[in-house]
N, C-alpha and C positions, 0 to 999 in steps of 0.2 A: 280879623278878616277884612280887608276894604273892598268895595263893591266891585273893582277891578279883577282883585284875585279870585272874588265868588265867580265872576264870568269867567274868567280864563280857566278858573277850576272845574266849571261845569262844561264849557265848551271841550276839554283836554278828551280826546276818543279813550283813553284808559276809564275814565270816569264815568263815561257813557255805558260802556260795557260793566261797569261795576254794580250800576243802579239797574241793569235790563233787567233782574229778577223782581224789582220794586214797581217799575214802570206802569203796569197795568193792573196795579194794586188799588183798594181803595183811598180816598184822600186822608183817612185816618192813618190807616196803615204806613202812606209816605211820609206823614207828620211823625210817625213814631219813631221810623228809621232816620230821620234827619235828626231828630231831637238824640237818637242814641250815637249817630255820627258825630254831633258836637261835645256830647256828653261821656260817652265812652261807656259806662257800666251803672244802671240806675235799676232800680225796683220798680214793680208795676205801680204803686200808689206815687214813688218819684215822677214817675212817666207822665201819669194821671195830673199832677199838680205842674209840672213844667209845661203840660201841654193845653192844660183846662178842658181837655176831654173827659167824659165821666168814665169811671171807672170800668165799665162794663164793653164801652167802645174800646177801650185801651187794650182789655183782656181778648177781643175779637181781634183788632191789629195786631197784637203779639201771636196769636194762634195762625194768623194768616202769614204771617213774616216767618214763624217757626217751620211752617208747612213748606215753605219756598227754599228753608235753608237760609235765609237771610240774618237769621237772630239766635243766639248761643243762649241757652239758659244753664243755671246752675243754682243751686242752693246757697243761700248765705251762710256762712260761718257763724256769723254773729247772731242771727237770728233764723233758725232752721226753718220756720214758718213762712219765710219770704224766699223769694227766687230774684237771681240778679240777672240782667239782659243786658248782653252785649252784640252789637252789630256786627255780622261775619262776613259783610260783602267788602 
């Protein structure tokens, strides 16, 4: 995505409404949401690796996002100990 496309995408009224649930959240939650926007579906450890945030911070950000309904989680079929997170906005 070019810089121009990113600016146009962020100035689109539909995009602004889309991110309304995340706007007042902590920066870590915004970062996690943006990573899920680009990467689609990730585990908590993959999000921590991608964002360079500590696992505890990622866990907190995901719980905040889930409380707002901005993220969906489901169990991984390949490893039932892990959950997969997907952006829902």
